[in-house]
ZAMARGU-4260 file (C-alpha; in steps of 0.2 Angstrom, whole numbers, plus 5000, padded with zeros to 4 digits):
<rodrens>
0) 4965/5152/4954 | 4947/5148/4960 | 4941/5154/4978 | 4942/5136/4985 | 4960/5134/4981
5) 4964/5151/4987 | 4955/5148/5003 | 4964/5132/5005 | 4981/5140/5003 | 4976/5154/5015
10) 4971/5142/5028 | 4987/5133/5026 | 4999/5148/5027 | 4989/5156/5042 | 4990/5140/5052
15) 5009/5139/5048 | 5012/5157/5053 | 5002/5156/5069 | 5010/5141/5074 | 5028/5147/5070
20) 5024/5163/5081 | 5018/5152/5095 | 5032/5141/5097 | 5043/5152/5106 | 5031/5157/5119
25) 5024/5139/5124 | 5032/5130/5138 | 5021/5115/5139 | 5026/5096/5141 | 5036/5089/5126
30) 5025/5077/5116 | 5035/5066/5106 | 5030/5063/5087 | 5038/5054/5074 | 5044/5063/5057
35) 5030/5054/5049 | 5018/5066/5057 | 5011/5056/5072 | 5016/5043/5084 | 5004/5029/5084
40) 5011/5021/5100 | 5005/5036/5112 | 4987/5038/5117 | 4981/5049/5103 | 4965/5040/5100
45) 4970/5035/5084 | 4959/5018/5085 | 4964/5001/5079 | 4983/5003/5076 | 4996/4989/5074
50) 5016/4991/5076 | 5026/4978/5068 | 5044/4979/5074 | 5060/4974/5066 | 5062/4959/5077
55) 5045/4953/5073 | 5050/4954/5054 | 5065/4945/5057 | 5056/4930/5065 | 5042/4931/5053
60) 5040/4917/5039 | 5035/4930/5026 | 5045/4931/5010 | 5040/4948/5006 | 5031/4963/5012
65) 5013/4959/5006 | 5015/4943/5015 | 5019/4951/5031 | 5005/4963/5030 | 4992/4950/5025
70) 4995/4941/5042 | 4987/4956/5052 | 4969/4957/5057 | 4958/4966/5044 | 4973/4966/5031
75) 4970/4955/5014 | 4983/4953/5002 | 4981/4946/4983 | 4994/4941/4972 | 4994/4936/4954
80) 5011/4926/4954 | 5018/4926/4972 | 5035/4931/4965 | 5044/4942/4978 | 5028/4952/4981
85) 5027/4959/4962 | 5010/4962/4956 | 5002/4961/4973 | 4989/4971/4981 | 4985/4975/5000
90) 4967/4977/5005 | 4961/4985/5022 | 4944/4980/5026 | 4938/4972/5009 | 4938/4983/4994
95) 4942/4969/4982 | 4947/4974/4966 | 4948/4992/4970 | 4959/4989/4986 | 4975/4997/4978
100) 4966/5013/4977 | 4958/5013/4994 | 4974/5008/5005 | 4987/5022/5007 | 5005/5015/5008
105) 5018/5027/5014 | 5037/5026/5015 | 5044/5036/5029 | 5028/5047/5029 | 5029/5049/5010
110) 5015/5044/4998 | 5020/5029/4987 | 5002/5028/4979 | 5004/5036/4962 | 4990/5045/4952
115) 4988/5031/4940 | 4981/5014/4942 | 4998/5005/4945 | 5000/4996/4961 | 5013/5000/4974
120) 5029/4990/4970 | 5031/4981/4987 | 5045/4971/4981 | 5056/4986/4980 | 5055/4987/4999
125) 5066/4973/5006 | 5061/4967/5024 | 5078/4968/5031 | 5079/4988/5027 | 5062/4990/5038
130) 5064/4997/5055 | 5045/4996/5059 | 5028/4996/5050 | 5013/5006/5056 | 4996/5000/5051
135) 4982/5012/5055 | 4965/5006/5050 | 4952/5019/5046 | 4964/5032/5047 | 4977/5044/5038
140) 4965/5054/5028 | 4968/5070/5037 | 4986/5069/5038 | 4990/5061/5021 | 4977/5064/5009
145) 4964/5055/4999 | 4965/5036/4996 | 4966/5031/5015 | 4948/5024/5015 | 4952/5008/5022
150) 4967/5014/5031 | 4985/5019/5030 | 5002/5008/5031 | 5017/5018/5035 | 5034/5008/5032
155) 5048/5016/5042 | 5066/5012/5035 | 5081/5009/5046 | 5094/5022/5052 | 5108/5019/5062
160) 5106/5021/5081 | 5123/5016/5087 | 5139/5027/5085 | 5152/5021/5072 | 5151/5012/5055
165) 5143/4995/5052 | 5139/4985/5037 | 5127/4971/5034 | 5127/4957/5020 | 5114/4943/5016
170) 5114/4930/5002 | 5101/4918/4999 | 5095/4905/4987 | 5080/4893/4985 | 5069/4883/4974
175) 5061/4890/4957 | 5078/4897/4953 | 5078/4911/4967 | 5095/4920/4971 | 5095/4936/4981
180) 5109/4947/4988 | 5106/4962/5001 | 5119/4974/5008 | 5119/4990/5017 | 5132/5002/5026
185) 5128/5013/5040 | 5137/5027/5048 | 5133/5037/5063 | 5145/5051/5070 | 5133/5060/5080
190) 5132/5075/5068 | 5131/5065/5053 | 5121/5048/5050 | 5119/5039/5033 | 5112/5023/5027
195) 5114/5015/5010 | 5107/4999/5005 | 5106/4987/4989 | 5094/4973/4985 | 5094/4962/4971
200) 5084/4946/4967 | 5083/4934/4952 | 5069/4921/4951 | 5063/4909/4938 | 5045/4911/4946
205) 5033/4897/4950 | 5026/4897/4932 | 5033/4896/4914 | 5037/4913/4907 | 5037/4922/4925
210) 5055/4926/4926 | 5060/4941/4938 | 5075/4952/4938 | 5075/4966/4951 | 5088/4979/4958
215) 5085/4992/4970 | 5096/5005/4979 | 5091/5016/4994 | 5100/5030/5002 | 5097/5041/5017
220) 5109/5055/5023 | 5105/5066/5039 | 5115/5080/5046 | 5111/5087/5063 | 5118/5103/5071
225) 5111/5109/5087 | 5092/5110/5085 | 5091/5107/5066 | 5093/5094/5053 | 5096/5093/5036
230) 5091/5077/5027 | 5092/5069/5009 | 5083/5053/5004 | 5085/5044/4988 | 5078/5027/4981
235) 5080/5019/4964 | 5073/5003/4957 | 5074/4992/4940 | 5062/4978/4938 | 5058/4966/4924
240) 5044/4954/4925 | 5037/4941/4913 | 5018/4938/4914 | 5012/4921/4910 | 4993/4925/4911
245) 4979/4916/4919 | 4974/4898/4919 | 4957/4896/4910 | 4943/4884/4916 | 4929/4880/4904
250) 4918/4865/4909 | 4907/4866/4893 | 4924/4862/4883 | 4932/4851/4896 | 4946/4863/4898
255) 4954/4865/4916 | 4971/4872/4915 | 4970/4876/4933 | 4973/4857/4937 | 4980/4849/4921
260) 4993/4862/4917 | 4995/4873/4933 | 5011/4880/4929 | 5009/4883/4911 | 5009/4901/4902
265) 4995/4907/4891 | 5004/4923/4887 | 5022/4919/4884 | 5026/4935/4876 | 5019/4947/4889
270) 5029/4957/4901 | 5029/4972/4912 | 5046/4982/4915 | 5047/4996/4927 | 5061/5008/4932
275) 5059/5023/4943 | 5068/5033/4957 | 5064/5047/4969 | 5072/5061/4979 | 5067/5069/4995
280) 5076/5083/5004 | 5072/5095/5017 | 5075/5104/5033 | 5069/5102/5051 | 5070/5113/5065
285) 5067/5108/5083 | 5064/5119/5099 | 5066/5114/5117 | 5047/5112/5121 | 5046/5098/5108
290) 5040/5109/5093 | 5045/5105/5075 | 5045/5114/5058 | 5048/5104/5042 | 5051/5110/5025
295) 5050/5095/5014 | 5053/5094/4995 | 5051/5078/4984 | 5052/5071/4966 | 5048/5055/4959
300) 5050/5048/4941 | 5044/5031/4935 | 5043/5022/4917 | 5033/5008/4914 | 5034/4997/4898
305) 5022/4983/4896 | 5016/4972/4882 | 5000/4962/4881 | 4998/4951/4866 | 4982/4946/4858
310) 4981/4927/4856 | 4963/4925/4851 | 4961/4938/4837 | 4979/4937/4830 | 4985/4952/4837
315) 4972/4964/4833 | 4970/4970/4850 | 4988/4968/4856 | 4994/4982/4867 | 5012/4990/4870
320) 5011/5003/4884 | 5026/5015/4887 | 5021/5028/4900 | 5031/5041/4911 | 5024/5048/4927
325) 5033/5063/4936 | 5028/5069/4952 | 5034/5086/4962 | 5029/5087/4980 | 5031/5102/4993
330) 5024/5096/5010 | 5029/5110/5024 | 5021/5107/5041 | 5022/5111/5060 | 5021/5101/5075
335) 5017/5112/5089 | 5014/5107/5108 | 5002/5119/5117 | 4989/5120/5129 | 4970/5120/5125
340) 4957/5125/5139 | 4972/5122/5152 | 4976/5104/5144 | 4992/5098/5135 | 4989/5097/5117
345) 4998/5095/5101 | 4993/5102/5084 | 5000/5096/5068 | 4996/5108/5053 | 5003/5110/5036
350) 5000/5110/5017 | 5002/5096/5004 | 5006/5101/4986 | 5009/5088/4971 | 5010/5091/4954
355) 5010/5076/4943 | 5013/5073/4924 | 5007/5057/4916 | 5011/5053/4898 | 5006/5037/4890
360) 5010/5030/4872 | 5000/5016/4866 | 5004/5005/4851 | 4998/4989/4844 | 5015/4980/4847
365) 5032/4985/4852 | 5039/4985/4834 | 5028/5001/4831 | 5032/5010/4847 | 5040/5025/4838
370) 5023/5028/4830 | 5009/5025/4843 | 4991/5025/4839 | 4986/5034/4856 | 4996/5046/4866
375) 4988/5052/4881 | 4994/5066/4892 | 4987/5071/4908 | 4992/5084/4922 | 4985/5082/4939
380) 4988/5096/4953 | 4983/5093/4971 | 4983/5106/4985 | 4978/5102/5003 | 4978/5111/5020
385) 4976/5101/5035 | 4977/5102/5055 | 4976/5088/5067 | 4974/5091/5086 | 4977/5079/5101
390) 4972/5085/5118 | 4976/5075/5135 | 4960/5080/5144 | 4965/5069/5159 | 4978/5057/5163
395) 4968/5044/5156 | 4956/5053/5143 | 4963/5058/5126 | 4954/5067/5112 | 4959/5069/5094
400) 4951/5080/5081 | 4958/5084/5063 | 4952/5090/5046 | 4958/5092/5029 | 4952/5101/5013
405) 4959/5095/4997 | 4957/5101/4979 | 4962/5091/4964 | 4963/5098/4946 | 4965/5086/4931
410) 4966/5089/4912 | 4970/5078/4899 | 4971/5074/4881 | 4971/5059/4870 | 4979/5061/4853
415) 4977/5048/4839 | 4988/5046/4824 | 4977/5039/4810 | 4993/5036/4800 | 5001/5024/4813
420) 5002/5005/4808 | 4986/4996/4811 | 4975/5012/4812 | 4959/5013/4802 | 4952/5028/4792
425) 4937/5029/4803 | 4948/5036/4817 | 4948/5054/4821 | 4964/5064/4823 | 4960/5065/4842
430) 4948/5065/4855 | 4942/5080/4865 | 4952/5086/4880 | 4945/5086/4897 | 4946/5097/4912
435) 4939/5092/4929 | 4941/5100/4946 | 4935/5093/4963 | 4936/5099/4980 | 4933/5088/4995
440) 4935/5088/5014 | 4941/5074/5026 | 4937/5073/5045 | 4944/5062/5059 | 4939/5062/5077
445) 4942/5050/5091 | 4942/5048/5110 | 4951/5036/5120 | 4948/5032/5140 | 4960/5022/5150
450) 4952/5012/5164 | 4965/5002/5172 | 4982/5002/5168 | 4986/4995/5151 | 4967/4994/5147
455) 4958/5007/5135 | 4942/5009/5126 | 4941/5020/5110 | 4928/5027/5099 | 4933/5034/5082
460) 4924/5042/5067 | 4930/5048/5050 | 4925/5055/5033 | 4937/5049/5019 | 4938/5052/5001
465) 4945/5045/4986 | 4948/5055/4969 | 4948/5045/4952 | 4966/5041/4946 | 4971/5050/4929
470) 4968/5034/4919 | 4952/5030/4927 | 4945/5046/4918 | 4947/5038/4902 | 4937/5025/4893
475) 4938/5016/4876 | 4924/5022/4865 | 4916/5006/4857 | 4913/5014/4840 | 4929/5025/4837
480) 4940/5016/4849 | 4947/5032/4855 | 4951/5034/4874 | 4937/5047/4878 | 4934/5056/4894
485) 4922/5049/4906 | 4920/5059/4921 | 4918/5051/4939 | 4913/5059/4955 | 4924/5058/4971
490) 4921/5042/4981 | 4916/5047/5000 | 4915/5036/5015 | 4910/5038/5033 | 4917/5025/5045
495) 4916/5022/5064 | 4927/5011/5075 | 4923/5005/5092 | 4936/4994/5102 | 4946/4989/5117
500) 4964/4986/5119 | 4975/4978/5133 | 4994/4978/5135 | 5003/4972/5150 | 5020/4964/5152
505) 5019/4948/5141 | 5001/4949/5137 | 4992/4960/5124 | 4975/4960/5115 | 4963/4970/5105
510) 4944/4968/5099 | 4938/4981/5086 | 4922/4982/5077 | 4919/4994/5063 | 4905/5001/5051
515) 4908/5010/5036 | 4896/5017/5021 | 4902/5023/5005 | 4894/5033/4991 | 4900/5033/4973
520) 4913/5020/4976 | 4924/5020/4960 | 4925/5003/4951 | 4929/4995/4936 | 4914/4987/4925
525) 4921/4973/4915 | 4905/4972/4905 | 4907/4990/4898 | 4926/4991/4899 | 4923/5007/4909
530) 4926/5014/4926 | 4910/5019/4936 | 4903/5026/4952 | 4895/5011/4961 | 4878/5011/4970
535) 4881/5014/4988 | 4891/4999/4998 | 4894/4995/5015 | 4907/4987/5025 | 4907/4981/5043
540) 4916/4968/5053 | 4925/4963/5069 | 4945/4962/5071 | 4952/4952/5086 | 4971/4950/5089
545) 4982/4946/5104 | 4998/4938/5109 | 5007/4931/5125 | 5024/4927/5130 | 5026/4911/5140
550) 5042/4905/5150 | 5051/4920/5143 | 5055/4910/5127 | 5038/4906/5118 | 5029/4919/5109
555) 5012/4916/5103 | 5001/4927/5093 | 4985/4926/5084 | 4972/4936/5075 | 4955/4934/5067
560) 4944/4945/5056 | 4926/4944/5051 | 4923/4955/5036 | 4906/4960/5027 | 4908/4969/5011
565) 4891/4972/5002 | 4881/4983/4991 | 4867/4992/5000 | 4857/4999/4986 | 4855/4997/4967
570) 4852/4980/4957 | 4865/4971/4968 | 4857/4977/4984 | 4863/4964/4998 | 4876/4955/4988
575) 4894/4954/4992 | 4908/4964/4985 | 4918/4951/4974 | 4935/4946/4980 | 4932/4949/4999
580) 4933/4933/5010 | 4921/4934/5026 | 4934/4925/5038 | 4953/4926/5039 | 4964/4920/5053
585) 4982/4918/5057 | 4992/4910/5070 | 5011/4911/5074 | 5022/4903/5087 | 5040/4908/5090
590) 5052/4897/5101 | 5068/4906/5106 | 5077/4890/5112 | 5092/4901/5115 | 5099/4919/5112
595) 5107/4911/5096 | 5092/4899/5090 | 5074/4902/5086 | 5060/4892/5077 | 5044/4900/5070
600) 5028/4891/5065 | 5014/4900/5056 | 4997/4894/5050 | 4987/4906/5039 | 4968/4904/5034
605) 4958/4913/5021 | 4938/4908/5017 | 4931/4907/5000 | 4926/4922/4991 | 4916/4928/4976
610) 4926/4929/4959 | 4929/4946/4952 | 4915/4952/4941 | 4903/4941/4951 | 4893/4956/4958
615) 4877/4946/4955 | 4883/4932/4967 | 4876/4919/4955 | 4891/4911/4946 | 4890/4895/4956
620) 4909/4894/4959 | 4919/4903/4972 | 4938/4906/4974 | 4941/4891/4987 | 4947/4894/5005
625) 4965/4889/5008 | 4977/4886/5023 | 4995/4888/5022 | 5008/4882/5034 | 5025/4890/5036
630) 5042/4886/5045 | 5057/4895/5049 | 5073/4891/5058 | 5087/4903/5063 | 5103/4900/5071
635) 5118/4912/5074 | 5135/4903/5071 | 5150/4914/5077 | 5147/4929/5067 | 5134/4922/5054
640) 5115/4921/5055 | 5109/4905/5046 | 5090/4905/5041 | 5080/4891/5033 | 5062/4895/5027
645) 5048/4883/5020 | 5033/4891/5015 | 5016/4882/5010 | 5023/4867/5018 | 5008/4856/5014
650) 5009/4862/4996 | 4992/4868/4995 | 4987/4871/4977 | 4977/4888/4980 | 4975/4905/4972
655) 4968/4921/4978 | 4963/4929/4962 | 4951/4924/4949 | 4938/4932/4937 | 4922/4925/4929
660) 4919/4926/4910 | 4907/4940/4906 | 4901/4932/4890 | 4903/4913/4893 | 4893/4904/4908
665) 4904/4893/4919 | 4920/4900/4912 | 4934/4909/4923 | 4952/4912/4923 | 4963/4910/4939
670) 4981/4914/4944 | 4989/4899/4953 | 5001/4903/4967 | 5017/4893/4971 | 5015/4877/4980
675) 5030/4873/4992 | 5044/4884/4991 | 5061/4886/5002 | 5074/4899/5005 | 5091/4898/5013
680) 5100/4913/5018 | 5116/4917/5026 | 5119/4935/5033 | 5132/4944/5044 | 5135/4961/5053
685) 5151/4969/5051 | 5159/4982/5063 | 5171/4994/5052
</rodrens>
């Protein structure tokens, strides 16, 4: 073990021991903290934070989690197919094609981002299982680690808050062959609380060869005795998804599949199947002064099988992938109320340890999967120590300071089998292995001043880091076609937020301006088919949001974002980063006609943007702007809730992802999204 890693461990252990020793001596005011390491609703100088409640989720017109998130200020979403949130990405503050690796997604405070390039499977988290969602822009790096450059989204699942046993069931059907079924069982006896949930969906999809079949199960059991708690969480998901590929537009040849055959499929044999599960267990100890100590263990396993046929060169470049990813984690931490210079304070300190094994077999087709051409094995270990302190300087002035040191060690090997079907004699028996170590630090500092009741001004600064994923460190050698190691520097970013927020009774609003510079941004180069460190980039913008309740029945909320994401050096200096619109806006109105009936209308706007692979900004075409109109009506009849939802009522023929051709001028591919869709659901709560 090197000195940096040893130092990291020493800091963490020392912090934990010191905090544990001080717990019994401290008699300060209790500061409430969630099990997710922070409470964004308190004045902890966290900057621009949004809380989406279970009630807001129920009244939203969103069909899946990405849609819900994409209607918040500064949050963009992209979807290849619009099928229940599958193959979707969430982008905070304009990272374009690299959004997935720069937005940290948590489920109950635990990382969902994997060490490979695969996106978070949002479809495995049904909306009805969510208690609330915390969106922390330009934040989360200190408490949760790398990958939070744009921000952090923490999804908090439901647990029973009332004594007794209850159940919930919901069935739904809609066009595009959509059928879904959800059910859960909750129990709370005081000492024992548990939640078991099941979710299933079947859909033909908007396009040909776009079938989806998915089943997921969740479980959460907690046993509380006096001032301690034992917990066990589990999750399992099985997803099968057919991939119809893009629609091609080639003006020179008179081809426009986007308009002539919008629902068609160019890759009828392609698919991506995924199965996985996770377990987390631990012990929490509480003290009367508000202190907590948590010992947390976790395990995740994921298997992915995908096939991408080659229809241009007769299957020469077809690709069958069978990969396994296992991750073990240990994340102990202490939450300690104390005093600092005579002021009430709270410190969270702990260590995060992750050990991941990634194995990937690649064949020319699924018929030769037992004899793969490439067999990539990569191990990654991450070790971090962190501390985050919130101080109440006065009743109206709050300060937050935090730091993290994190070390990532990666080693890998690509073994090549020259005897495998389709292999050529020129291939070698294997590529050289690699080993890469990096140590980086992350910082956050914020201050918040309240002036009049409900009004506060804040200033926040941060230093973020993103380490390359395990498969970003390999590229295809153009001569040998081996996957060879290509080292990448860690991406670093410095950001500043300045804002004002107001909340009083029935009116709330927030205005936030931000500025962020990135160095060595990690990005895929489609020309060289390799991942590279970009020239410096810059992001800045303005986020406005607010809401009002009128006549105790009418809720109106709206937001607007102006985003600039551009290169600040190199050959693309001054150009926009592709896939990032400059303007987004959302308006939602909910009318509660009675305690039993409500209606929701939502309008969403996204401006045009440059195609992926158009760093030069000279393609001539852009991904068009679009506006969608969604409606929802909900009524409780006896013990049943009946809900009807129509999305994209005006049938806007839009898409939010497209890529320009590297080799053919004027040619691009696009992924059309569904036109008008509707869904009808019936649900009921049971007391057992």
